[in-house]
Backbone bond lengths (Angstrom), bond angles and torsions (degrees), N, CA, C in turn:
res aa  C-N    CA-C-N  psi(-1)  N-CA   C-N-CA  omega(-1)  CA-C   N-CA-C  phi
1 M - - - 1.463 - - 1.528 109.71 -
2 T 1.370 115.18 143.93 1.459 120.47 -177.50 1.526 109.63 -87.58
3 P 1.322 119.03 128.98 1.475 120.69 177.45 1.531 110.67 -63.39
4 T 1.319 115.36 142.17 1.468 122.27 176.90 1.525 108.50 -130.47
5 I 1.341 114.96 170.10 1.468 120.33 -179.72 1.523 108.66 -85.81
6 C 1.346 114.96 121.48 1.461 120.41 179.56 1.521 109.34 -69.09
7 I 1.353 117.95 130.89 1.465 121.83 -178.32 1.520 112.13 -73.40
8 E 1.348 117.01 -13.44 1.458 119.94 -177.75 1.516 111.58 -93.20
9 C 1.368 116.36 -54.31 1.469 119.97 -176.83 1.521 112.65 -100.21
10 G 1.343 118.55 -13.00 1.459 121.59 178.46 1.518 114.53 78.12
11 G 1.323 118.27 7.97 1.454 120.69 179.92 1.517 111.84 -87.22
12 L 1.332 115.36 154.22 1.461 121.62 177.63 1.524 108.11 -85.32
13 K 1.315 116.30 97.96 1.457 121.57 -175.98 1.526 109.80 -138.00
14 I 1.324 115.09 172.20 1.455 120.29 177.03 1.516 108.90 -75.84
15 C 1.325 116.39 130.25 1.453 121.64 -176.39 1.526 110.56 -72.59
16 Q 1.340 116.94 131.51 1.457 122.45 177.09 1.535 110.44 -92.33
17 A 1.319 117.20 -54.75 1.464 122.59 178.31 1.526 108.27 -167.94
18 K 1.334 116.42 149.91 1.468 122.07 178.32 1.519 111.47 54.04
19 R 1.328 116.49 37.91 1.477 124.30 176.85 1.532 111.66 57.57
20 M 1.342 116.94 33.50 1.458 121.92 176.96 1.529 108.77 -124.81
21 C 1.342 116.45 150.96 1.456 120.89 175.72 1.530 109.68 -72.82
22 N 1.297 115.92 173.99 1.465 120.32 -175.33 1.522 111.62 -63.55
23 T 1.337 116.84 -41.39 1.471 120.63 -178.30 1.528 111.50 -65.56
24 C 1.338 115.92 -45.65 1.458 118.82 -178.37 1.523 111.70 -70.51
25 Y 1.331 116.16 -33.03 1.462 118.54 -179.91 1.522 111.05 -66.33
26 K 1.359 116.20 -37.58 1.461 118.55 177.60 1.520 111.24 -66.34
27 K 1.350 116.95 -32.32 1.457 120.07 -179.34 1.526 112.17 -79.59
28 V 1.345 116.83 -41.97 1.463 120.99 -170.25 1.521 112.20 -107.66
29 G 1.367 115.66 -43.11 1.457 119.24 -170.81 1.514 113.64 -68.24
30 V 1.335 118.54 -37.79 1.462 121.38 -179.44 1.532 108.68 -75.11
31 P 1.315 118.47 125.55 1.478 119.82 -178.18 1.530 111.33 -64.52
32 R 1.333 114.40 141.52 1.458 120.50 -179.73 1.536 108.06 -111.48
33 I 1.329 114.64 140.31 1.463 120.97 -177.23 1.518 108.89 -136.05
34 I 1.338 113.80 170.29 1.470 119.85 170.57 1.520 106.49 -90.01
35 C 1.320 117.21 113.34 1.461 121.51 -176.44 1.526 109.52 -63.31
36 S 1.322 115.81 130.94 1.464 120.83 -179.07 1.519 112.84 -71.42
37 E 1.322 117.67 -12.40 1.461 120.63 -178.82 1.515 112.00 -97.45
38 C 1.354 116.72 -53.90 1.469 119.66 -177.20 1.515 112.69 -96.55
39 G 1.370 118.76 -13.32 1.457 121.95 177.34 1.513 114.09 74.90
40 Q 1.292 119.69 13.98 1.455 122.38 179.71 1.520 110.00 -104.77
41 E 1.352 114.86 154.84 1.462 120.46 178.77 1.532 108.61 -83.70
42 K 1.317 115.17 110.67 1.462 120.68 -178.78 1.515 109.79 -141.06
43 A 1.335 114.93 172.67 1.463 119.82 177.69 1.521 109.85 -65.62
44 H 1.337 115.78 137.82 1.458 121.36 -177.38 1.529 110.09 -74.16
45 A 1.338 116.80 134.50 1.464 121.46 177.12 1.519 110.12 -107.57
46 A 1.342 117.72 -60.93 1.460 121.53 179.53 1.519 109.18 -170.71
47 K 1.329 115.93 147.24 1.462 122.39 174.36 1.524 112.96 55.10
48 G 1.345 115.99 39.58 1.455 120.37 176.80 1.507 114.63 70.57
49 L 1.327 117.96 19.75 1.456 122.51 -177.89 1.526 110.10 -120.35
50 C 1.332 115.46 153.33 1.463 119.72 172.10 1.535 108.62 -78.36
51 G 1.307 114.66 173.66 1.459 118.96 -175.77 1.517 112.91 -62.11
52 N 1.340 118.74 -45.25 1.461 121.74 -177.42 1.535 111.34 -64.36
53 C 1.315 116.43 -44.66 1.461 118.97 -178.18 1.521 111.29 -69.12
54 Y 1.310 117.43 -38.51 1.456 119.62 -179.87 1.532 111.27 -63.54
55 Q 1.331 116.56 -42.18 1.470 119.57 178.66 1.519 111.20 -65.95
56 R 1.352 117.18 -38.43 1.459 120.21 -179.27 1.522 110.92 -67.86
57 I 1.307 117.69 -42.54 1.457 121.00 -178.53 1.519 111.20 -71.79
58 A 1.336 115.94 -41.03 1.463 119.11 179.88 1.519 111.17 -63.69
59 A 1.343 116.36 -35.47 1.461 119.66 179.66 1.530 111.79 -68.00
60 K 1.360 116.30 -28.51 1.458 119.59 -178.77 1.529 112.67 -94.57
61 R 1.331 116.67 4.27 1.463 119.61 -176.03 1.517 110.35 -66.23
62 L 1.331 116.78 123.94 1.451 122.50 -178.83 1.519 110.07 -106.35
63 M 1.326 115.44 154.27 1.453 121.46 179.38 1.520 108.73 -155.90
64 I 1.328 115.74 167.72 1.456 122.08 177.50 1.527 107.54 -89.41
65 C 1.327 116.23 115.64 1.461 120.34 -179.06 1.516 109.85 -65.40
66 E 1.328 117.87 135.59 1.460 122.72 -178.02 1.522 112.65 -69.30
67 T 1.311 117.88 -19.53 1.466 120.41 -176.63 1.525 111.93 -97.86
68 C 1.344 115.96 -57.27 1.465 119.20 -176.43 1.532 112.82 -88.87
69 K 1.360 117.44 -10.14 1.458 123.20 177.04 1.533 112.50 61.40
70 L 1.323 116.32 28.67 1.458 120.88 177.39 1.522 109.50 -110.78
71 E 1.328 115.42 153.36 1.458 119.89 179.18 1.531 108.47 -82.35
72 K 1.300 115.19 107.84 1.462 121.23 -178.84 1.513 109.82 -137.62
73 Q 1.305 115.10 173.53 1.451 120.61 178.75 1.529 109.89 -70.57
74 H 1.318 116.81 135.85 1.448 121.59 -178.25 1.539 110.07 -69.27
75 Y 1.331 114.68 136.78 1.463 119.67 179.69 1.528 111.15 -115.86
76 A 1.354 117.95 -55.66 1.462 120.38 179.33 1.519 108.95 -166.68
77 K 1.342 116.03 136.56 1.461 122.80 172.41 1.531 112.65 53.58
78 G 1.342 116.17 44.63 1.456 120.44 176.04 1.511 114.42 73.19
79 L 1.341 118.51 18.13 1.457 122.51 -177.88 1.521 110.11 -122.62
80 C 1.340 114.73 153.48 1.459 119.50 171.07 1.534 109.21 -77.91
81 E 1.316 116.25 173.09 1.471 119.52 -173.98 1.534 111.71 -65.40
82 S 1.348 118.23 -44.70 1.462 120.71 -177.18 1.525 111.53 -63.76
83 C 1.351 117.77 -43.66 1.465 120.33 -179.42 1.533 111.19 -68.15
84 A 1.328 116.17 -39.53 1.462 119.00 -179.66 1.530 110.91 -63.79
85 R 1.318 116.55 -41.59 1.462 119.19 -179.84 1.529 111.28 -66.56
86 K 1.329 117.41 -38.69 1.461 119.85 178.83 1.529 111.72 -64.25
87 I 1.336 115.93 -45.59 1.468 119.83 -175.48 1.522 111.43 -69.25
88 Y 1.329 116.85 -49.59 1.464 118.97 -172.78 1.523 111.97 -78.70
89 S 1.329 118.37 -24.43 1.461 118.82 175.01 1.526 110.40 -69.61
90 K 1.353 117.95 -36.10 1.456 120.73 177.73 1.525 111.29 -69.86
91 R 1.311 116.79 -37.51 1.456 119.92 -179.34 1.525 111.87 -67.45
92 S 1.319 116.42 -41.42 1.463 119.62 -173.02 1.524 112.85 -84.32
93 Y 1.333 118.82 -17.56 1.465 119.82 -175.03 1.526 110.66 -83.70
94 N 1.318 115.40 126.18 1.454 122.98 177.32 1.524 107.65 -128.92
95 P 1.340 119.61 109.36 1.469 120.56 -175.04 1.521 113.64 -56.68
96 A 1.327 117.39 -44.01 1.472 119.66 -178.89 1.520 111.10 -64.20
97 R 1.334 116.55 -42.83 1.460 119.48 179.04 1.524 111.09 -67.57
98 A 1.326 116.52 -36.83 1.464 119.55 179.01 1.528 110.98 -64.94
99 R 1.357 117.48 -41.81 1.462 119.83 177.50 1.525 111.15 -63.28
100 K 1.317 116.44 -40.78 1.459 120.47 179.13 1.525 110.98 -63.67
101 Q 1.330 116.88 -41.28 1.468 120.43 178.98 1.522 111.74 -66.26
102 R 1.347 116.54 -40.70 1.469 119.01 178.59 1.521 110.77 -65.15
103 R 1.351 117.07 -40.07 1.459 120.37 179.01 1.531 111.03 -64.11
104 A 1.318 117.00 -42.66 1.462 120.63 178.61 1.520 111.26 -64.98
105 L 1.343 116.75 -38.07 1.464 119.98 178.49 1.518 111.05 -65.60
106 R 1.339 117.97 -41.67 1.455 120.68 178.52 1.530 111.46 -62.46
107 E 1.336 116.04 -42.27 1.464 118.85 179.20 1.524 111.77 -66.52
108 R 1.324 116.95 -38.07 1.457 120.64 -178.72 1.529 111.89 -71.81
109 M 1.325 117.13 -34.19 1.464 121.16 -175.86 1.524 112.56 -100.17
110 H 1.334 118.58 10.72 1.469 120.79 -174.10 1.529 111.39 -59.72
111 D 1.335 117.09 -52.49 1.465 120.44 -177.59 1.522 111.48 -65.05
112 V 1.335 117.10 -37.91 1.466 120.45 -179.82 1.521 110.67 -65.76
113 V 1.331 116.70 -42.36 1.470 120.59 -179.84 1.530 110.41 -64.82
114 L 1.340 117.22 -41.10 1.464 120.14 177.11 1.521 111.07 -60.91
115 M 1.334 116.76 -40.53 1.460 120.21 178.58 1.516 110.95 -64.28
116 W 1.347 117.54 -42.68 1.472 121.07 177.93 1.526 110.89 -62.77
117 Q 1.333 116.42 -43.16 1.460 119.85 -179.88 1.525 111.21 -63.55
118 Q 1.335 116.57 -41.53 1.461 119.66 179.46 1.518 111.26 -64.62
119 R 1.327 117.77 -41.73 1.472 121.10 177.94 1.523 110.95 -62.45
120 Y 1.337 115.94 -41.70 1.466 118.88 -179.71 1.523 110.72 -65.81
121 R 1.350 117.43 -42.46 1.469 119.64 179.50 1.520 111.54 -63.36
122 E 1.333 117.57 -39.34 1.457 120.18 179.16 1.523 111.71 -67.99
123 A 1.325 117.28 -35.34 1.469 120.50 -178.31 1.522 112.50 -80.51
124 N 1.334 118.28 -21.77 1.472 121.66 -176.16 1.526 110.86 -127.88
125 R 1.334 116.54 41.31 1.462 120.28 -175.68 1.528 111.82 -62.96
126 D 1.322 117.99 -46.56 1.465 120.86 -179.24 1.533 111.21 -65.87
127 K 1.312 116.22 -40.99 1.463 120.16 -180.00 1.525 111.10 -63.17
128 L 1.328 117.39 -43.15 1.465 120.89 179.52 1.522 111.54 -67.87
129 R 1.346 116.91 -36.08 1.461 120.24 179.58 1.527 110.37 -64.30
130 V 1.332 116.76 -43.53 1.468 120.43 178.98 1.524 110.72 -65.43
131 A 1.341 116.96 -42.98 1.464 120.26 179.98 1.526 111.21 -63.65
132 S 1.343 116.61 -38.03 1.465 119.53 179.05 1.527 111.11 -65.94
133 R 1.326 116.95 -40.52 1.466 119.48 178.54 1.519 111.63 -66.15
134 V 1.324 117.39 -41.14 1.465 120.14 179.15 1.522 110.64 -64.28
135 Y 1.324 116.32 -41.94 1.464 119.52 179.36 1.531 111.73 -67.03
136 G 1.337 117.15 -43.40 1.450 120.43 -178.47 1.517 114.04 -70.19
137 A 1.340 117.54 -20.73 1.461 120.68 -179.27 1.525 113.00 -79.09
138 Q 1.327 117.62 -11.26 1.454 120.04 -179.71 1.532 110.23 -70.49
139 E 1.307 115.93 142.17 1.463 120.65 -172.06 1.527 111.95 -65.52
140 Y 1.329 117.27 -42.33 1.471 118.42 -176.99 1.526 111.30 -67.32
141 V 1.347 117.26 -28.96 1.470 120.37 177.19 1.524 110.15 -69.98
142 R 1.321 116.55 -42.74 1.462 119.71 179.36 1.525 111.27 -65.08
143 V 1.336 117.06 -40.18 1.461 120.47 178.27 1.527 110.57 -65.06
144 S 1.331 116.95 -41.55 1.454 120.86 179.82 1.521 111.41 -64.49
145 H 1.343 118.12 -42.19 1.465 121.32 178.29 1.523 111.03 -65.22
146 R 1.342 116.18 -40.96 1.457 119.41 -179.66 1.530 110.85 -64.70
147 R 1.326 116.94 -41.34 1.464 120.46 179.42 1.526 110.99 -64.96
148 W 1.343 116.35 -41.43 1.478 119.40 179.93 1.529 110.93 -65.48
149 N 1.326 117.39 -40.87 1.466 120.23 178.95 1.526 111.66 -63.59
150 L 1.325 116.99 -36.80 1.462 119.56 178.08 1.526 111.51 -69.30
151 E 1.328 117.26 -38.81 1.454 120.63 -179.36 1.530 112.65 -72.58
152 H 1.338 117.16 -24.94 1.470 121.47 -178.83 1.525 110.06 -122.43
153 A 1.339 116.21 47.64 1.465 120.53 -175.08 1.527 111.80 -62.85
154 V 1.325 117.89 -42.04 1.473 120.99 -178.94 1.528 110.68 -63.83
155 Q 1.317 116.32 -44.43 1.458 120.41 179.65 1.526 111.49 -64.55
156 V 1.328 116.94 -38.93 1.470 120.74 -180.00 1.525 110.54 -65.74
157 R 1.345 117.12 -44.30 1.472 119.78 179.79 1.531 111.39 -63.20
158 A 1.332 116.63 -42.03 1.466 119.96 179.09 1.529 110.80 -64.02
159 S 1.327 117.33 -40.05 1.461 120.58 179.14 1.529 111.26 -65.94
160 K 1.331 116.86 -39.87 1.468 119.72 179.27 1.529 111.16 -66.44
161 R 1.349 117.09 -40.40 1.462 119.59 178.55 1.524 111.30 -64.63
162 K 1.322 116.82 -40.47 1.453 120.34 179.06 1.525 110.91 -64.79
163 W 1.345 116.62 -42.86 1.474 119.62 178.80 1.518 110.93 -64.10
164 A 1.334 117.28 -39.49 1.460 120.70 -179.64 1.528 111.24 -64.70
165 R 1.330 117.09 -37.61 1.469 119.43 178.38 1.519 111.74 -66.47
166 N 1.328 116.97 -37.83 1.464 120.51 -176.09 1.521 113.03 -85.91
167 H 1.336 118.76 -12.23 1.472 121.39 -176.15 1.530 110.31 -132.58
168 S 1.316 116.17 46.10 1.465 119.48 -179.26 1.526 111.83 -63.66
169 E 1.335 117.21 -38.10 1.466 120.51 -179.97 1.525 110.94 -66.37
170 S 1.324 116.89 -40.37 1.472 119.94 178.96 1.522 110.85 -64.53
171 I 1.336 117.29 -38.74 1.465 120.57 178.68 1.520 110.16 -63.98
172 R 1.330 116.06 -43.52 1.466 119.43 179.90 1.527 110.93 -62.14
173 V 1.329 116.52 -42.76 1.463 120.09 179.89 1.523 110.66 -64.59
174 N 1.338 117.28 -42.27 1.469 120.44 -179.02 1.530 111.58 -64.70
175 V 1.338 116.90 -38.67 1.462 120.23 179.04 1.528 110.60 -64.10
176 E 1.335 116.06 -44.36 1.466 119.30 -179.51 1.527 111.61 -68.52
177 R 1.323 116.52 -36.32 1.465 118.52 178.93 1.531 110.55 -65.94
178 R 1.319 117.15 -38.91 1.465 120.07 177.43 1.526 110.62 -65.14
179 R 1.314 116.21 -40.61 1.461 119.79 178.47 1.526 111.16 -60.67
180 S 1.341 117.35 -41.59 1.470 120.49 179.29 1.525 111.27 -69.13
181 R 1.332 116.95 -38.80 1.464 119.27 179.47 1.527 111.39 -65.37
182 L 1.337 116.94 -38.30 1.461 119.70 177.33 1.525 111.26 -64.26
183 A 1.338 116.64 -30.38 1.458 120.68 177.17 1.526 112.32 -83.48
184 G 1.338 117.22 -1.52 1.457 120.85 179.13 1.508 113.61 76.31
185 L 1.328 117.98 27.62 1.463 122.66 -177.46 1.526 109.51 -113.19
186 P 1.336 117.50 152.10 1.467 120.37 177.67 1.522 110.82 -62.33
187 A 1.331 116.28 142.08 1.464 122.27 178.94 1.516 108.11 -140.57
188 T 1.324 116.76 100.09 1.470 121.48 -175.59 1.518 113.06 -121.28
189 L 1.336 118.86 -2.17 1.463 120.69 -178.16 1.534 110.02 -68.06
190 T 1.340 115.75 136.49 1.457 121.85 178.75 1.525 109.66 -113.04
191 A 1.330 115.34 168.10 1.463 119.96 179.13 1.523 111.35 -63.01
192 E 1.349 117.31 -36.65 1.459 119.98 178.69 1.528 110.96 -65.62
193 Q 1.317 117.39 -40.06 1.464 120.04 178.47 1.534 111.26 -66.44
194 W 1.326 117.18 -37.28 1.467 120.11 178.11 1.527 110.85 -64.31
195 L 1.316 118.33 -39.68 1.463 121.19 175.74 1.524 111.12 -64.74
196 A 1.332 116.79 -38.61 1.461 119.93 177.90 1.529 111.37 -66.39
197 I 1.332 117.22 -35.78 1.468 120.63 177.23 1.527 110.22 -63.45
198 Q 1.322 117.50 -43.46 1.467 120.21 179.11 1.524 111.33 -63.16
199 V 1.317 116.88 -39.36 1.467 119.89 177.95 1.526 110.12 -65.31
200 A 1.343 117.15 -40.09 1.466 119.88 179.78 1.522 111.78 -62.83
201 Y 1.318 118.37 -33.14 1.468 122.49 177.74 1.534 112.16 -92.11
202 R 1.346 115.73 8.44 1.471 121.50 178.90 1.528 111.90 56.38
203 H 1.322 115.90 35.57 1.466 123.36 177.39 1.536 111.38 57.38
204 R 1.310 115.89 39.27 1.471 121.75 178.00 1.522 109.55 -122.25
205 C 1.333 115.05 157.71 1.456 120.60 177.14 1.529 109.50 -67.13
206 A 1.331 116.55 136.57 1.463 120.27 -178.09 1.528 112.31 -71.21
207 Y 1.345 118.64 -16.86 1.464 121.08 -175.55 1.534 112.02 -102.92
208 C 1.334 117.71 -48.56 1.469 119.50 -178.18 1.517 112.86 -100.31
209 G 1.302 119.02 -13.41 1.454 122.52 177.80 1.510 115.02 78.70
210 K 1.327 119.43 6.69 1.453 121.87 -178.58 1.525 109.98 -83.89
211 R 1.336 113.39 143.78 1.460 119.39 176.74 1.529 109.79 -80.05
212 S 1.316 116.34 136.45 1.457 120.28 -178.01 1.518 109.35 -141.74
213 R 1.333 114.84 144.74 1.458 119.21 176.65 1.517 111.97 -72.93
214 H 1.321 116.01 -31.41 1.464 120.89 -174.58 1.525 108.88 -115.86
215 L 1.322 115.96 80.68 1.457 120.77 176.85 1.534 109.33 -83.66
216 T 1.305 115.94 137.94 1.463 121.40 179.42 1.518 109.64 -103.09
217 Q 1.322 115.30 161.74 1.462 120.65 176.94 1.527 108.71 -89.63
218 D 1.308 115.59 122.85 1.462 119.85 -179.68 1.522 109.45 -117.31
219 H 1.329 116.04 131.11 1.467 121.14 173.89 1.529 108.98 -79.90
220 V 1.325 117.24 121.02 1.473 119.98 175.57 1.530 108.84 -58.40
221 I 1.318 116.03 -47.14 1.466 121.56 169.90 1.529 105.88 -107.12
222 S 1.316 117.73 116.16 1.453 121.97 -170.08 1.532 111.31 -65.29
223 V 1.327 114.55 162.32 1.463 120.88 -179.52 1.526 110.61 -64.03
224 T 1.346 117.13 -37.15 1.466 120.28 -179.55 1.527 111.97 -65.94
225 R 1.323 117.01 -21.12 1.474 120.79 177.34 1.526 112.26 -101.69
226 G 1.330 116.47 13.76 1.464 120.31 176.25 1.507 114.59 90.61
227 G 1.329 118.41 18.23 1.459 121.07 -179.95 1.519 112.02 -75.17
228 W 1.301 115.85 134.92 1.457 121.19 -177.42 1.523 110.21 -83.07
229 Y 1.331 115.14 152.79 1.455 120.47 175.60 1.526 108.16 -92.89
230 V 1.334 114.96 72.13 1.461 123.17 -179.13 1.519 108.33 -127.27
231 C 1.346 115.81 166.19 1.456 119.99 -170.31 1.530 112.99 -65.14
232 D 1.338 119.44 -29.77 1.468 119.47 -178.30 1.532 112.34 -87.63
233 N 1.335 118.05 4.53 1.466 120.71 175.63 1.535 111.48 -116.78
234 I 1.329 117.22 3.32 1.465 122.06 -178.16 1.521 108.90 -114.83
235 V 1.342 116.15 131.69 1.458 122.15 175.74 1.521 108.24 -132.81
236 P 1.337 117.66 153.17 1.466 119.78 175.89 1.525 110.42 -78.03
237 A 1.303 115.83 140.07 1.471 120.37 -179.66 1.517 108.74 -146.02
238 C 1.336 115.91 144.69 1.452 119.15 174.74 1.535 108.66 -72.59
239 Q 1.322 115.39 164.24 1.458 119.11 -174.74 1.530 112.78 -62.33
240 P 1.370 120.46 -42.26 1.471 119.49 178.77 1.528 112.92 -61.04
241 C 1.348 116.89 -43.64 1.472 119.43 -179.38 1.520 111.48 -67.14
242 N 1.312 116.86 -38.88 1.456 120.35 -179.67 1.529 110.46 -66.47
243 S 1.337 117.10 -40.88 1.460 120.13 -179.05 1.523 111.34 -69.72
244 S 1.343 117.74 -41.29 1.470 120.61 -178.18 1.524 111.67 -70.16
245 K 1.311 117.68 -29.76 1.472 120.60 179.71 1.523 110.86 -70.37
246 G 1.353 116.73 -41.89 1.458 119.39 -179.03 1.517 111.41 64.06
247 N 1.337 116.15 -139.58 1.463 120.31 178.82 1.524 112.35 -100.59
248 R 1.334 115.90 13.67 1.462 120.21 179.84 1.524 110.36 -83.53
249 P 1.311 118.69 156.43 1.472 120.25 174.45 1.525 109.35 -64.39
250 P 1.326 118.35 146.00 1.458 120.20 -178.84 1.526 111.48 -68.76
251 K 1.345 115.19 147.13 1.459 119.21 177.20 1.524 111.18 -67.26
252 I 1.336 115.54 -35.46 1.469 121.36 178.82 1.518 107.68 -122.97
253 I 1.334 116.42 120.12 1.455 120.48 177.08 1.527 108.20 -72.88
254 P 1.328 119.52 125.72 1.472 120.92 -179.97 1.522 111.43 -55.72
255 A 1.346 114.78 136.29 1.472 120.20 -176.86 1.520 110.93 -69.70
256 V 1.335 117.24 -38.67 1.460 121.78 -177.91 1.521 108.42 -89.99
257 R 1.321 116.78 121.28 1.460 121.32 176.49 1.531 107.33 -128.84
258 L 1.301 117.06 113.78 1.453 121.02 -174.63 1.525 109.42 -79.00
259 M 1.319 115.85 124.93 1.465 122.13 179.86 1.530 107.65 -110.42
260 L 1.332 117.46 96.65 1.462 121.98 -179.68 1.522 109.54 -106.43
């Protein structure tokens, strides 16, 4: 909109109505009356009342509800609020349409909900871990899990075998970490760090340099001699080299030592 000169204040402003700016129009353009309720000179709203009085009176307006036949405050179409909500909620509710809408909403928000859940788990990891332990320690939960596992034994075994095939590295890391903890030694190596160690050695044995599909984790300083299960004490080794080394110190210290 092009600014014009207000005929009331003389300023160059955007015209609201009757060649006046918004401020002047509210002061001059809106007719002012003596309110029949409060007796003060104010801007006219409706039925000879100012805005405040009209809203107060309209809010207190009572009528006979067409449904319950009681004198209550008017809500819509000759009905009180409770009757109107009952009637129009029944008319508008369609179970089949509601199920379809909920299904469409779940499909549309699936990725967003997963992202929110992942953010919450990352921000409250310790809190969720404690809550899970408290919940799992309850007797009725343990009994329920045990009963379900017995009733679905075949399904449970198949699921465990599938997980073991897809997470062989994680199983190996967990076994070694438990072994170190039982010996009272620090165990901080993770499956991701073990994969990074193999990449650093180009998937070759740290002692003979041969490439092998089945590289084992070898402690440079063995567990029996106090070697920690940490990334700078673990190297990949083929099975023959790992077996021949035993718990003795290696003849050749591997040149590459990953410090994560």
